[in-house]
C-alpha positions as MATLAB code, in Angstrom:
seq = 'XXXXXXXXXXXXXXXXXXXXXXXXXXXXXXXXXXXXXXXXXXXXXXXXXXXXXXXXXXXXXXXXXXXXXXXXXXXXXXXXXXXXXXXXXXXXXXXXXXXXXXXXXXXXXXXXXXXXXXXXXXXXXXXXXXXXXXXXXXXXXXXXXXXXXXXXXXXXXXXXXXXXXXXXXXXXXXXXXXXXXXXXXXXXXXXXXXXXXXXXXXXXXXXXXXXXXXXXXXXXXXXXXXXXXXXXXXXXXXXXXXXXXXXXXXXXXXXXXXXXXXXXXXXXXX';
ca = [
     -33.695   14.873   -2.058;
     -31.834   18.175   -1.348;
     -29.000   18.800   -4.115;
     -25.629   19.689   -2.435;
     -23.491   20.510   -5.489;
     -20.053   18.600   -5.178;
     -21.229   16.093   -2.604;
     -21.399   12.091   -3.747;
     -24.798   11.618   -4.872;
     -24.538    8.260   -6.652;
     -21.787    5.547   -7.198;
     -21.838    3.004   -9.858;
     -19.927   -0.369  -10.930;
     -19.875   -1.246  -14.833;
     -19.132   -4.850  -14.943;
     -19.181   -7.490  -17.761;
     -20.276  -10.265  -15.324;
     -23.368   -8.632  -13.384;
     -24.175  -11.827  -11.725;
     -20.859  -12.657  -10.235;
     -20.171   -8.737   -9.544;
     -23.745   -8.305   -7.733;
     -23.199  -11.628   -5.811;
     -19.845  -10.502   -4.176;
     -21.145   -7.278   -2.968;
     -24.136   -8.928   -1.539;
     -21.792  -11.245    0.392;
     -19.374   -8.627    1.491;
     -21.883   -5.719    2.324;
     -25.116   -7.294    2.748;
     -26.850   -5.471   -0.183;
     -29.702   -6.667   -2.193;
     -29.980   -5.693   -5.684;
     -33.315   -4.603   -7.563;
     -33.175   -4.817  -11.552;
     -34.831   -2.050  -13.361;
     -34.335   -0.377  -16.729;
     -32.793    3.110  -17.552;
     -34.649    5.632  -19.828;
     -33.144    4.069  -22.962;
     -34.451    0.485  -21.871;
     -31.131   -0.907  -20.648;
     -30.843   -3.255  -17.866;
     -29.787   -1.568  -14.481;
     -29.552   -2.903  -11.001;
     -29.905   -0.780   -8.004;
     -28.160   -1.870   -4.764;
     -30.222   -1.457   -1.852;
     -29.019   -1.753    1.984;
     -32.039   -1.930    4.248;
     -34.200   -0.834    1.503;
     -32.319    2.253    0.599;
     -30.417    2.888   -2.595;
     -26.612    2.833   -2.067;
     -25.113    2.044   -5.600;
     -25.818    1.022   -9.069;
     -24.408   -1.741  -11.328;
     -24.826   -1.526  -15.122;
     -23.564   -4.179  -17.817;
     -20.609   -3.438  -19.831;
     -18.847   -5.638  -22.284;
     -15.545   -5.329  -20.541;
     -14.045   -5.258  -17.098;
     -13.516   -2.035  -15.481;
     -10.584   -0.741  -13.187;
     -12.756    1.442  -10.652;
     -16.156    2.310   -9.230;
     -17.488    5.419  -10.707;
     -18.548    7.952   -8.419;
     -21.050   10.731   -9.417;
     -20.942   14.304   -7.910;
     -24.061   16.235   -7.557;
     -24.864   19.438   -9.523;
     -28.124   21.575   -9.603;
     -28.440   21.697  -13.510;
     -26.957   18.832  -15.575;
     -27.023   20.782  -18.883;
     -25.116   23.834  -17.446;
     -22.639   21.677  -15.504;
     -21.807   19.727  -18.671;
     -21.227   23.161  -20.578;
     -19.053   24.378  -17.675;
     -16.924   21.184  -17.948;
     -16.039   21.776  -21.580;
     -15.413   25.409  -20.612;
     -12.923   24.455  -17.946;
     -10.908   22.074  -20.331;
     -12.877   18.995  -19.361;
     -14.460   16.234  -22.039;
     -18.259   15.257  -21.664;
     -17.992   11.674  -22.795;
     -21.791   11.034  -23.359;
     -23.898   12.622  -26.002;
     -26.930   12.541  -23.514;
     -27.526   11.896  -19.763;
     -28.486    8.498  -18.791;
     -31.354    8.451  -16.282;
     -32.402    6.023  -13.734;
     -35.977    6.540  -12.917;
     -36.709    7.711   -9.460;
     -32.920    8.366   -8.728;
     -30.430   10.308  -11.112;
     -29.907   11.873  -14.400;
     -26.180   11.277  -15.128;
     -23.261   11.691  -17.598;
     -19.734   10.613  -17.507;
     -16.953   13.360  -17.938;
     -13.285   13.473  -18.258;
     -11.194   16.121  -16.088;
      -8.497   17.849  -17.978;
      -5.921   15.160  -16.752;
      -7.998   12.306  -18.212;
      -9.789   11.060  -14.854;
     -13.158    9.818  -15.748;
     -15.950   11.005  -13.197;
     -19.669   11.452  -13.151;
     -21.774   14.395  -12.506;
     -25.362   13.760  -11.730;
     -28.625   15.493  -10.934;
     -31.205   13.588   -8.649;
     -34.489   13.234  -10.275;
     -38.156   12.584   -9.135;
     -37.023   12.884   -5.285;
     -34.466   10.226   -5.791;
     -32.292    9.402   -2.741;
     -28.869    8.152   -2.275;
     -27.515    6.449    1.161;
     -24.143    7.099    2.068;
     -22.006    7.322    5.299;
     -23.761    4.513    7.009;
     -22.197    1.182    7.565;
     -21.890   -0.872    4.464;
     -22.315    1.969    2.115;
     -19.898    4.658    0.628;
     -17.897    6.380    3.400;
     -15.124    8.385    1.202;
     -13.798    8.929   -2.107;
     -10.068    8.926   -2.890;
      -9.123   10.534   -5.976;
      -5.642    9.530   -7.440;
      -3.931   11.754  -10.169;
      -0.686   12.436  -11.480;
      -1.615   16.211  -12.476;
      -2.900   17.969   -9.351;
      -2.223   21.331  -11.181;
      -4.764   20.641  -13.636;
      -7.130   18.503  -11.406;
      -7.244   20.995   -8.441;
      -8.277   24.220  -10.357;
     -10.615   22.398  -12.358;
     -12.786   21.023   -9.445;
     -12.518   23.985   -7.334;
     -14.162   26.090  -10.302;
     -16.695   23.096  -11.095;
     -17.960   22.772   -7.561;
     -16.531   25.657   -5.483;
     -14.704   23.407   -3.388;
     -12.378   24.453   -0.343;
      -9.066   22.728   -0.887;
      -6.604   22.032    2.119;
      -3.118   20.536    1.768;
      -2.790   18.010    4.776;
       0.411   16.223    3.475;
       3.581   18.106    3.270;
       3.026   19.030   -0.300;
       6.229   17.404   -1.384;
       6.788   13.834   -0.017;
       3.047   13.316    0.455;
       0.712   15.694   -1.702;
      -2.718   15.047   -0.161;
      -5.126   17.526   -0.439;
      -9.114   17.350    0.861;
     -11.651   18.875   -1.090;
     -14.437   20.265    1.208;
     -17.780   22.229    0.517;
     -20.758   23.411    2.843;
     -18.420   22.417    5.962;
     -18.230   18.749    4.818;
     -14.889   17.186    3.703;
     -16.058   14.966    0.662;
     -12.894   14.074   -1.265;
      -9.363   13.315   -0.689;
      -6.898   14.169   -3.635;
      -3.740   12.181   -3.711;
      -0.787   12.809   -6.105;
       0.582    9.835   -7.755;
       4.574    9.145   -7.046;
       6.702   10.723   -9.446;
       8.014    7.371  -10.578;
       4.595    5.752  -11.338;
       4.781    4.229  -14.866;
       3.105    6.634  -17.515;
       0.653    3.509  -18.160;
      -1.156    3.834  -14.875;
      -4.392    5.862  -15.383;
      -5.769    8.281  -12.792;
      -8.404    6.735  -10.817;
     -11.113    7.211   -8.120;
     -11.261    4.633   -5.295;
     -14.648    4.334   -3.661;
     -14.204    3.399   -0.042;
     -17.254    1.506    1.547;
     -17.364    1.384    5.341;
     -17.713   -1.936    7.114;
     -20.862   -3.418    7.612;
     -22.962   -3.152   10.695;
     -22.037   -5.892   13.101;
     -18.554   -6.476   11.687;
     -15.174   -4.985   12.343;
     -12.236   -4.314    9.961;
     -10.539   -7.478   10.122;
     -13.801   -9.541    9.797;
     -14.852   -7.427    6.804;
     -11.598   -7.991    5.116;
     -11.652  -11.830    5.666;
     -15.150  -11.716    4.207;
     -14.211  -10.003    1.243;
     -10.925  -12.132    0.679;
     -13.022  -15.321    0.934;
     -15.648  -14.131   -1.495;
     -12.611  -13.763   -3.980;
     -11.187  -10.379   -3.333;
      -7.440   -9.663   -3.842;
      -5.604   -7.421   -1.335;
      -4.116   -4.608   -3.397;
      -2.331   -2.679   -0.707;
      -1.741   -3.616    2.975;
      -4.248   -2.108    5.403;
      -2.944    1.264    6.633;
      -4.389    3.869    9.155;
      -5.866    7.250    7.928;
      -7.816   10.070    9.995;
     -10.696    8.698    8.604;
     -10.380    4.915    9.731;
      -8.481    1.954    8.962;
      -8.299    1.201    5.101;
      -7.680   -1.540    2.859;
      -7.469   -1.130   -1.047;
      -8.976   -4.415   -2.622;
      -9.775   -5.704   -6.219;
     -12.957   -7.417   -6.592;
     -13.181  -11.078   -8.401;
     -13.174   -9.230  -11.732;
     -10.539   -6.883  -10.922;
     -12.273   -3.761   -9.929;
     -10.648   -1.721   -7.241;
     -12.598   -0.537   -4.241;
     -11.695    0.024   -0.503;
     -12.988   -0.762    2.878;
     -12.735    1.535    5.663;
     -13.471    1.405    9.336;
     -14.332    4.758   10.857;
     -13.770    3.430   14.464;
     -10.024    3.179   13.808;
      -9.425    6.649   12.763;
      -6.076    8.149   13.542;
      -4.243   11.482   13.391;
      -2.993   12.985    9.955;
       0.485   11.448    9.461;
       2.352   13.462    6.661;
       4.817   10.477    6.294;
       2.198    7.978    5.763;
       3.286    5.012    3.095;
      -0.187    5.351    1.956;
       0.737    8.303   -0.481;
       0.388    6.062   -3.528;
      -1.019    2.796   -2.818;
      -2.017    2.519   -6.548;
       1.359    2.798   -8.558;
       0.369   -0.392  -10.611;
];
């Protein structure tokens, strides 16, 4: 696998009910899950779509609010040291390796948003950008003045404001000619108890449109967190799975032009 620093190279769900979680995403996106073990002997499920890895699931003793994205680095040790230099925190004493896929570690940025950095190992691959897989990442923070310099220095992102910077502070992060992340500032009146978060957007599965995918997810137990809204990347709906973990579905066929007055500036204020 060619390492493209700053690009998503893995996405992971930590859950306290792996059976219920895997069954839900299998129903919605058509994934299959292959159980293996990481390098420490802990159970780990690899989600497969048409035989290709698209996500990971690991057991945890508590429910989690969001999926965790992992951004690619060329040298995990050097990148971890760089995180500390830039004011972030490395949350794990040593990387977790999923054999044949990635070595990865969780970090907090200076504003307290948790994200993963990872280095593909053994030619490991990750499929994204196809129907039923990760299509987009949205990063929601109350501290863009801390976040933007941190991610720019760590990954060399080009950052472009596409909102008006006031009513709608929405910046896209791009690298190597590819737009990879949308950073959204929380509304100023968002309660202090609301944490920063990453929202993984999964594209609608092949053969289904947006409404059909939304109906399938809700029938399987998902709860709508924010009304569907248009975006330049496609129609979006933010949901919570049956255990309360947030994710979004996106249909690129319904993309629109940028609208700096979009009500979707902060769909995560609870």
